GUDOFI-289894 format. One line per 8 residues: number of its first residue (from 1); their letters; for each residue x, y, z of N, C-alpha, C. Coordinates in steps of 0.001 Angstrom, whole numbers, plus 500000, padded with zeros to 6 digits. Example, Ala and Ser with C-alpha at 12.3 -4.5 7.8 and 13.67 -1.06 7.14 Angstrom:
<recs>
1> as> 513190:494310:507800:512300:495500:507800:513200:496700:507800; 512850:497750:507080:513670:498940:507140:512900:500030:507870
</recs>
This chain:
<recs>
1> mscllrll> 479465:503662:454637:479453:502693:455544:478303:501978:455796; 478262:500681:455909:476874:499678:456150:476221:500129:457362; 475043:499862:457426:474092:500029:458705:474924:499030:459867; 475299:497568:459368:475875:496720:460375:477153:497086:460770; 478010:497902:459954:479193:498296:460259:479136:499521:461274; 477975:500462:461175:477880:501590:462022:477349:500913:463519; 476444:499851:463355:475888:499546:464486:477112:498835:465304; 478252:497992:464778:479174:497592:465356:479977:498634:465952
9> lvvltvlg> 480371:499822:465483:481205:500711:466173:480465:501271:467258; 479247:501507:467074:478391:502274:468368:478577:501090:469463; 478391:499919:469211:478629:498839:470295:480029:498940:471022; 480883:498840:470133:482363:498845:470514:482622:500148:471440; 482146:501093:470985:482268:502672:471781:481629:502444:473000; 480489:502193:473149:479574:502144:474367:480438:500728:475505; 480853:499722:474786:481581:498885:475542:482780:499493:476048; 483589:500152:475310:484715:500763:475677:484595:501802:476961
17> gvlgstgl> 483461:502471:476825:483272:503269:477949:482813:502768:479252; 482228:501540:479251:481921:500776:480350:482994:500295:480823; 484089:499585:480261:485135:499031:480685:485880:500142:481391; 486199:501336:480680:486863:502322:481215:486536:502887:482409; 485152:502947:482770:484485:503350:483984:484685:502414:485063; 484856:501147:484766:485204:500248:486056:486645:499830:486353; 487389:500308:485371:488752:499861:485237:489155:498262:484874; 488124:497691:484189:488394:496493:483726:489185:496477:482534
25> aaaagtts> 489912:495412:482124:490709:495371:480989:490421:493933:480262; 490473:493831:479107:490312:492368:478587:491607:491816:478329; 492627:492480:478524:494122:491751:478591:495066:492425:479770; 496053:491939:479733:496880:492232:480913:497499:493651:480657; 497842:494292:481567:498237:495711:481632:497542:496719:482800; 497515:497788:482286:497194:498871:483510:496067:499766:482743; 494929:499990:483422:493930:500868:482909:493470:502001:483936; 492751:502789:483625:492426:503776:484386:490900:503548:484970
33> gqldyggl> 490392:503973:485921:488972:503920:486675:488661:505060:487308; 487471:505079:487574:486749:506106:488304:485878:505676:489155; 485714:506207:490488:484792:505694:491630:484091:507090:492088; 482721:507120:492135:482276:508227:492849:481927:507804:494279; 482486:508692:495226:482515:508434:496716:482623:509699:497454; 481624:509980:498356:481619:510978:499137:481413:512394:498465; 480789:512352:497260:480569:513585:496466:481552:513922:495496; 482669:513021:495628:483741:513235:494665:483947:512142:493658
41> trtylvht> 484470:512470:492579:484732:511486:491525:486479:511360:491773; 486644:509926:492481:488098:509433:492634:488606:508712:491477; 489859:508726:491307:490513:508204:490269:491545:507028:490663; 491728:506172:489801:492750:505012:489942:493211:504411:488922; 494436:503752:489055:495006:502782:488037:494735:501326:488638; 494498:500331:487655:494488:498966:488003:495262:498174:487133; 496148:497260:487673:497009:496548:486737:496547:495205:486827; 496289:494271:485964:495751:492946:485855:496918:492036:485393
49> paadahps> 496876:490738:485871:497778:489796:485419:497362:489294:484057; 497801:488448:483738:497560:487850:482320:495894:487476:482177; 495386:487609:481023:493861:487501:481004:493453:486175:481386; 494395:485136:481219:493839:483621:481276:494160:483343:482646; 494595:484101:483426:495089:483896:484965:493849:484444:485747; 493482:483672:486733:492369:483959:487675:492948:484600:488637; 492955:485983:488989:493773:486516:490080:493393:486009:491453; 494679:485945:492158:494758:485112:493381:494597:486190:494545
57> glvlnlhg> 494691:487420:494204:494527:488471:495229:494400:489764:494712; 494191:490701:495681:494198:492302:495260:495113:492993:496330; 496019:493796:495761:496840:494730:496455:496564:496138:496129; 496103:496938:497358:495947:498335:497230:497430:498978:497428; 497933:499826:496455:499356:500247:496599:499396:501898:496624; 499433:502463:497674:499247:504103:497799:500373:504743:497863; 500383:505847:496865:501329:506824:496976:501710:507594:498013; 502756:508391:498142:503239:509252:499173:502649:510649:498748
65> agqtgaaq> 502962:511547:499651:502475:513014:499444:502995:513806:498367; 502375:514421:497359:502752:514957:496361:502885:514002:495254; 502474:512897:495393:502676:511890:494223:501377:511478:493728; 501394:510430:492720:500105:509931:492189:500171:508583:492076; 499025:507895:491799:499043:506572:491566:499872:506193:490474; 500032:506823:489561:500822:506479:488347:502437:506582:488703; 502744:507548:489705:503962:507867:490182:504347:506525:490983; 503626:506178:491930:503547:504967:492794:504042:503644:492005
73> eavsnyda> 503257:503545:490843:503260:502388:489987:504895:502312:489446; 505256:503572:489038:506646:503588:488531:507736:503402:489615; 507468:504166:490910:508587:504091:491858:508485:502634:492555; 507495:501984:492664:507654:500684:493022:507599:499579:492204; 507582:499737:491016:507591:498680:489960:506997:497525:490420; 505663:497699:491131:504914:496605:491717:504250:495698:490609; 504015:496119:489490:503384:495309:488477:503988:494108:488354; 505330:494094:488081:506078:492863:488163:505969:491843:489290
81> aadamgfv> 505964:492520:490455:505712:491490:491624:504285:490934:491693; 503213:491683:491350:501750:491311:491265:501837:490307:490063; 502556:490417:488945:502194:489594:487965:502886:488338:488324; 503913:488130:489011:504707:487087:489640:503589:486282:490664; 502800:486935:491219:502022:486312:492264:500499:486228:491760; 500193:486646:490767:498909:486581:490064:497950:487513:490520; 498392:488738:491053:497688:489659:491835:496910:490647:490961; 496058:491389:491211:495534:492697:490692:496190:493569:491778
89> vaypdgid> 496634:494615:491074:497169:495677:492051:496601:497097:491546; 496017:497765:492451:495242:499156:492229:496147:500139:492722; 496008:501388:492099:497097:502492:492426:496027:503642:492404; 495402:503863:493667:494671:505111:493700:495209:506326:493866; 494384:507389:493639:494925:508702:493620:494433:509389:495003; 495205:510097:495814:494604:510861:496915:494116:512217:496388; 493152:512850:497192:492979:514335:496920:494029:515198:497214; 494317:516167:496539:495722:517070:496668:496677:516125:496857
97> eswadgrg> 496753:514790:496131:498124:514062:496276:498330:513803:497563; 497365:513421:498420:497814:513100:499919:496520:512350:500272; 496550:512031:501562:495613:511176:502186:495171:511498:503527; 493844:511365:503811:493469:511630:505217:493652:510490:506181; 494841:510508:506546:495476:509499:507269:495377:509591:508767; 494773:510660:509277:494279:510847:510719:495140:511954:511512; 496355:512192:510952:497342:513039:511579:496822:514558:511413; 495958:514774:510658:495519:516241:510459:496506:517080:509803
105> astpdrqg> 497439:516731:509072:498564:517444:508308:498207:517250:506935; 497245:517007:506213:496941:517274:504894:495606:517801:504500; 495524:518233:503386:494205:518826:502931:493003:517775:503128; 493201:516565:502665:492123:515616:502727:491622:515543:504385; 492586:515485:505349:492300:515416:506679:491649:516649:507226; 492103:517822:506733:491438:519234:507201:490086:519211:506566; 489879:518612:505465:488394:518844:504719:487448:517794:505226; 487960:516847:506211:487205:515724:506779:486890:514824:505797
113> lddvgflv> 487798:514513:504746:487424:513389:503602:487488:512073:504417; 486689:510955:503996:486798:509757:504464:487447:508912:503323; 488965:508923:503503:489575:507921:502660:489529:506518:503292; 489240:506073:504340:489290:504966:504568:488010:504228:504100; 486808:505265:504013:485586:504657:503352:485804:504589:501820; 486454:505568:501227:486848:505471:499687:487803:504263:499514; 488673:503707:500236:489526:502741:499954:488606:501470:500069; 487762:501388:501024:487160:500036:501254:486100:500045:500029
121> alrdrlvq> 485505:501153:499615:484633:500928:498338:485218:500513:497328; 486658:500909:497073:487382:500847:495967:487576:499116:495875; 488179:498829:497363:488293:497362:497520:487216:496440:497029; 485760:496891:497414:484547:496064:497297:484558:495931:495815; 484622:497227:495061:484503:497202:493548:485282:496145:492666; 486594:496248:493268:487490:495258:492448:487419:494028:492860; 487005:493625:494088:486686:492215:494564:485560:491664:493659; 484501:492658:493425:483443:491980:492645:483808:491974:491236
129> dygippgr> 484589:493012:490631:484932:492944:489349:485836:491884:488882; 486631:491291:489857:487572:490436:489310:487361:489143:489970; 486476:488869:490751:486157:487505:491468:487150:487263:492610; 487644:488302:493285:488776:488117:494238:488148:487602:495729; 488756:486546:496169:488170:486244:497576:488398:487430:498645; 487411:487746:499176:487465:488703:500197:488588:488676:501133; 489128:487387:501561:490183:487255:502611:491465:487501:501784; 491607:487737:500379:492843:487905:499868:493104:489348:499448
137> vfatgmsa> 492745:490378:500060:492875:491763:499898:494024:492275:500863; 495073:492966:500306:496221:493423:500907:496524:494936:500465; 497354:495645:501335:497675:496975:501245:498996:497239:501460; 499804:498048:500588:500901:498708:500922:501025:500077:500457; 502101:500835:500861:502080:502303:500476:503262:503016:501044; 503643:504081:500366:505072:504625:500746:504738:505828:501496; 505455:506135:502305:505421:507450:503059:504009:507859:503529; 503461:508988:503139:502011:509105:503605:500961:508016:503193
145> gafmvdrl> 501238:507382:501997:500586:506312:501863:500931:505109:502843; 501820:505124:503506:502159:503991:504450:501307:504449:505722; 501285:505867:506018:500485:506161:507147:498956:505760:506902; 498517:506000:505726:497141:505714:505260:496962:504157:505375; 497761:503350:504852:497704:501892:505058:497514:501442:506537; 498391:502061:507498:498274:501673:508940:496921:501933:509342; 496429:503220:508817:495210:503761:509432:494094:502761:508986; 494097:502255:507802:493047:501455:507100:492971:500213:507831
153> acdradvv> 494214:499605:508302:494298:498357:508941:493858:498678:510503; 493937:499715:510997:493553:500048:512310:491893:500212:512336; 491212:500639:511371:490103:500983:511393:489075:499823:510624; 489837:499196:509969:488895:498295:508966:489916:497034:508716; 490184:496332:509937:490886:495063:509893:490284:493976:509046; 488798:494049:509017:488019:493236:508478:488269:493090:506906; 488887:494220:506175:488826:494248:504653:490236:494168:504091; 491197:494193:504987:492678:493710:504697:493393:492576:505501
161> aaiapvsg> 493804:491702:504792:494449:490667:505533:495669:490717:505985; 496552:491695:505224:497916:492040:505601:498246:493271:504996; 499200:493783:505647:499639:495187:505130:501228:495167:504947; 501731:496275:504232:503209:496331:504189:503455:498024:504154; 503484:498611:505165:504044:500035:505077:505335:500315:504975; 505820:501102:503981:507082:501630:503618:507599:502968:503961; 508212:503260:504858:508864:504578:505147:507745:505524:505747; 506738:504801:506708:505878:505612:507368:505336:504703:508400
169> tlgsnvpc> 504827:505475:509313:504319:504747:510388:502837:505159:510628; 502522:505752:511858:501091:506205:512194:500962:507339:513172; 500227:508284:512818:500018:509385:513936:499915:509073:515195; 500524:509583:516285:500580:509367:517804:499061:509509:518170; 498281:510556:517373:496798:510746:518124:495778:509865:517310; 496351:508871:516447:495437:508053:515694:495061:506671:516454; 493917:506456:516804:493665:505222:517673:493705:504176:516850; 493943:502897:517324:494247:501969:516629:493970:500741:517473
177> apsqpvsv> 492495:500156:517227:492221:498870:518140:491480:497958:516934; 492129:497312:516197:491639:496592:515036:490570:495531:515530; 489624:495244:514680:488676:494160:515097:489131:492770:515205; 490273:492707:514436:490928:491486:514411:492487:491416:514106; 493269:490547:514205:494697:490632:513936:494861:490845:512411; 496079:491628:512038:496387:491864:510583:497902:491402:510602; 498280:490783:509552:499596:490452:509329:500403:491873:508826; 501481:492015:509241:502364:493192:508895:503680:493011:508528
185> lqfhgtad> 504195:493506:507466:505485:493585:507066:505962:494994:506888; 506872:495574:507936:506993:497100:507905:508500:497142:507537; 508774:498172:506530:510006:498595:506185:510477:500004:506716; 511534:500384:507140:511855:501627:507633:513268:501896:507706; 513970:502999:507241:515467:503268:507129:515701:504196:508613; 516723:503850:509012:517304:504473:510185:517652:506048:509951; 517914:506275:508600:518549:507521:508297:517329:508364:507407; 516144:507954:507468:515179:508740:506943:515042:510169:507455
193> pvvpfggg> 515218:511090:506459:515203:512457:506726:513758:512886:506763; 512743:512400:506326:511369:512705:506145:510363:512282:507254; 510372:511060:507459:509644:510525:508401:510618:509650:509488; 510821:510368:510500:511946:509929:511621:511685:508666:511940; 512877:508001:511844:512905:506537:512414:512476:506622:513869; 513010:507517:514705:512682:507432:515936:511392:508127:516447; 510631:508684:515480:509167:509240:515748:509461:510737:516283; 508165:511092:516940:507949:512420:517219:507696:513370:516416
201> gmvgrgga> 508195:514764:516361:507541:515600:515284:508132:515459:514049; 507488:515632:512893:507779:515837:511600:507170:516790:510816; 507872:517341:509888:506936:518311:509025:507034:517701:507692; 505802:517236:507246:505726:516942:505876:505057:517912:504962; 504595:517443:503762:504092:518451:502592:502943:519135:503088; 502185:518417:503924:500850:519065:504447:501070:520033:505675; 502122:519899:506359:502373:520522:507712:503126:519632:508715; 502848:520034:510088:503576:519400:511318:502450:518329:511802
209> sdilsape> 503201:517087:512262:502332:516240:512842:503476:515490:513928; 502628:514639:514769:503585:513981:515912:503308:512351:515638; 504264:511577:515504:504197:510121:514977:504746:509084:515900; 504438:508023:515685:505188:507007:516343:506458:506605:515772; 507324:505991:516320:508598:505645:515902:508299:504339:515113; 509317:504081:514476:509107:502729:513725:509123:501610:514667; 510051:501504:515559:509989:500283:516447:508724:500334:517365; 508186:501503:517650:507148:501594:518446:505666:501127:517706
217> laarwrai> 505757:501182:516265:504592:500714:515484:504959:499275:515436; 505890:498737:515321:506326:497317:515118:505845:496621:516425; 505982:497369:517401:505526:496661:519028:504125:496737:519081; 503577:497835:518558:502046:497950:518583:501453:496797:517873; 502054:496569:516446:501220:495424:515844:501706:494091:516577; 502805:494109:516934:503101:492610:517663:501875:492614:518936; 501528:493330:519559:500664:493286:520544:499378:492960:520116; 498897:493821:519107:497515:493524:518479:497579:492020:517817
225> dgcadapv> 498388:491698:517439:498601:490253:516828:498830:489330:518006; 498923:489619:519121:499223:488539:520213:500570:487907:520153; 501471:488444:519604:502977:487754:519430:503643:487645:520629; 504372:486809:520844:505387:486764:522130:506213:488088:521901; 506695:488304:523271:507284:489658:523425:508647:489928:522554; 509433:488868:522421:510814:489040:521898:510785:488473:520382; 510979:489403:519326:510925:488743:518121:512288:488076:517683; 512486:487361:516778:513809:486714:516420:514511:487635:515424
233> edvlpatg> 515444:488207:515699:516376:488884:514868:517357:488418:513918; 517342:488480:512539:518444:488083:511814:519108:489122:510825; 520171:488887:510366:520639:490091:509280:520601:489610:508057; 520200:490227:507150:520081:489886:505604:521510:490179:505190; 521888:489497:503998:523156:489461:503276:523334:490880:502943; 524455:491345:503126:524985:492672:502724:525267:492883:501029; 524819:493870:500676:524965:494116:499090:526085:495161:498745; 526672:495704:499875:527555:496793:499528:527135:498106:499093
241> dgtdlhrf> 525858:498505:499460:525246:499741:498978:525261:500733:500079; 526034:500540:501249:526254:501160:502364:524984:500998:503475; 524013:500090:503232:522953:499847:504088:523064:498472:504788; 522685:498192:505795:522535:496926:506502:521043:496680:506924; 520478:495382:506670:519259:494963:506869:519314:494198:508185; 518239:494444:509214:518109:493506:510142:516553:493342:510214; 516286:492052:510248:514739:491601:510050:514459:490963:511578; 513281:491331:511927:512813:491185:513210:511497:490430:513133
249> ssvgcapg> 511386:489169:513300:510363:488274:513090:509685:487773:514363; 508466:488213:514462:507715:487883:515578:507295:486425:515647; 507379:485919:516813:506899:484425:517166:505774:484365:517804; 504904:483139:517865:503843:482946:518659:502436:483961:518500; 502300:484261:517148:501428:485330:516814:500043:484697:516844; 499019:485205:516553:497708:484686:516401:497657:483743:515287; 496847:482637:515294:497099:481705:514125:497014:482378:512819; 497729:482062:511642:497922:482488:510620:498276:483885:510166
257> taavfiri> 498710:484452:511259:499259:485977:511467:500628:486066:511663; 501470:486937:510917:502671:487252:511264:503059:488734:511444; 503891:489039:512105:504433:490613:512135:506011:490574:512006; 506254:491248:510871:507863:491375:510545:508123:492692:510507; 509394:493164:510960:509764:494476:510835:511253:494560:510218; 511470:495148:509156:512873:495161:508426:513370:496556:508707; 514383:496524:509490:515135:497819:509956:516354:497990:509009; 516310:499048:508304:517222:499398:507188:518348:500218:507688
265> dggghtwp> 519226:499995:508279:520429:500681:508752:521031:501585:507828; 520988:502828:507948:521682:503649:506730:520563:504030:505616; 519492:503249:505656:518395:503807:504716:517730:504947:504695; 517375:505534:503535:516694:506775:503705:515159:506579:503485; 514584:507755:502932:513090:507791:502794:512676:507471:501279; 512993:505958:501091:512907:505162:499944:512178:504034:499817; 511711:503539:498886:511120:502180:498334:512446:501410:498281; 512635:500326:499043:513720:499476:498923:513707:498732:497437
273> sgsfalpd> 514736:498984:496759:514945:498422:495421:514022:499042:494357; 513354:500117:494786:512714:501078:493891:513233:502349:493459; 512693:503030:492823:513230:504501:492209:512307:505663:492883; 513026:506403:493356:512496:507718:494047:513161:508915:493749; 512521:509846:492879:513148:511009:492233:513589:512081:493338; 512844:512148:494187:512780:513281:495167:514417:513499:495495; 514963:514695:495694:516307:514923:496133:516372:514871:497632; 517622:514501:498222:517936:514460:499499:517050:513594:500307
281> vgptttgt> 516671:512388:499879:516028:511528:500575:516530:510466:501327; 518022:510292:501061:518685:509386:501622:518864:508225:500673; 519870:507140:501063:520116:506082:500145:519005:504936:500139; 518941:504264:498758:517796:503518:498706:518566:502022:498905; 518151:501185:499633:518850:499896:499848:518343:498985:498729; 519400:498099:498359:519214:497077:497483:519172:495823:498148; 519216:495855:499456:519403:494581:500232:517971:493842:500160; 516854:494170:499847:515572:493625:499709:514850:494291:498702
289> daslasaq> 513866:493742:498033:512956:494300:497060:511626:494379:497841; 511272:495731:498195:509856:495879:499023:508585:495385:498049; 508804:495371:496862:507525:495010:496135:507436:493413:496192; 508662:492830:495760:508652:491336:495747:508342:490771:496968; 509203:491161:497863:508962:490710:499453:507615:490822:500005; 507001:492018:499716:505373:492228:500327:504467:491290:499640; 504760:491114:498378:503799:490303:497469:503912:488891:498028; 505206:488491:498232:505396:486928:498882:504698:486950:500076
297> ffaahgr> 505019:488051:500878:504396:487825:502264:502795:487905:502126; 502212:488717:501280:500858:488690:501139:500305:487258:500676; 501057:486713:499637:500565:485494:499181:500438:484300:500301; 501297:484554:501373:501380:483610:502422:500380:483989:503592; 499880:485184:503593:499074:485446:504686:497797:486075:504338; 497094:485341:503668:495582:485597:503338:494738:485188:504466; 493389:485178:504361:492681:484663:505551:491771:483589:504801
</recs>
């Protein structure tokens, strides 16, 4: 092997290690990344749109308890929605497959981990890596990931312009006084056997907690966003899958802000139009696609 060829192989090897450490990729697809934060090495996946497209935004997509970023990528099929909107989408991994969402019912919470800080640090890295405007950062998540998304928006409204929690609300003990309005698209099934639609006590993977009901959370975000008291209700077309969807769209909100709540009558603890492999979680509606709907919502509600 010539000296020139050896030198080329060394350069390629070093370059590959650098790209792997930041999560950057030269072409469309999903790559892994690491970020040291709070004394821990945190991991994540990041999916990028076509290499010749300048990303129009960043979506943080958080998994549920007992899941991983890779599982959330598969469950939500968010890559396709992100590609359609030109978004980078990141799937971070929670410690012990969960999040410190403030309820005190997870290992990260009990260990005092700062997952809000981790997500902000990840957001900062990816905004810099991909040249994304700071006002075009969004977050969505499933179950415990939804609880974490709501906490992130409550604590750091300055870093996310809009959120879309799915099948999760907010711990009743978690304070929420955002520094500015945040647009919200919320999905929740009335037959959710894991995170009760009506709120109150629940027992998840990490233990018991007390939570806001889905309507209470929707009302709280309407108040935060300065919306008029009565949202406009409309019924989405039926698909014959046993679920009915009612959309409550708030009016008169803060400029550039929207608060929308989609109530899924008969819907379970699932990602609308997604795949969720756990047993006994109830029906998955096909009346809306939470990934595409949230991506479209995000595209329209940056800052």
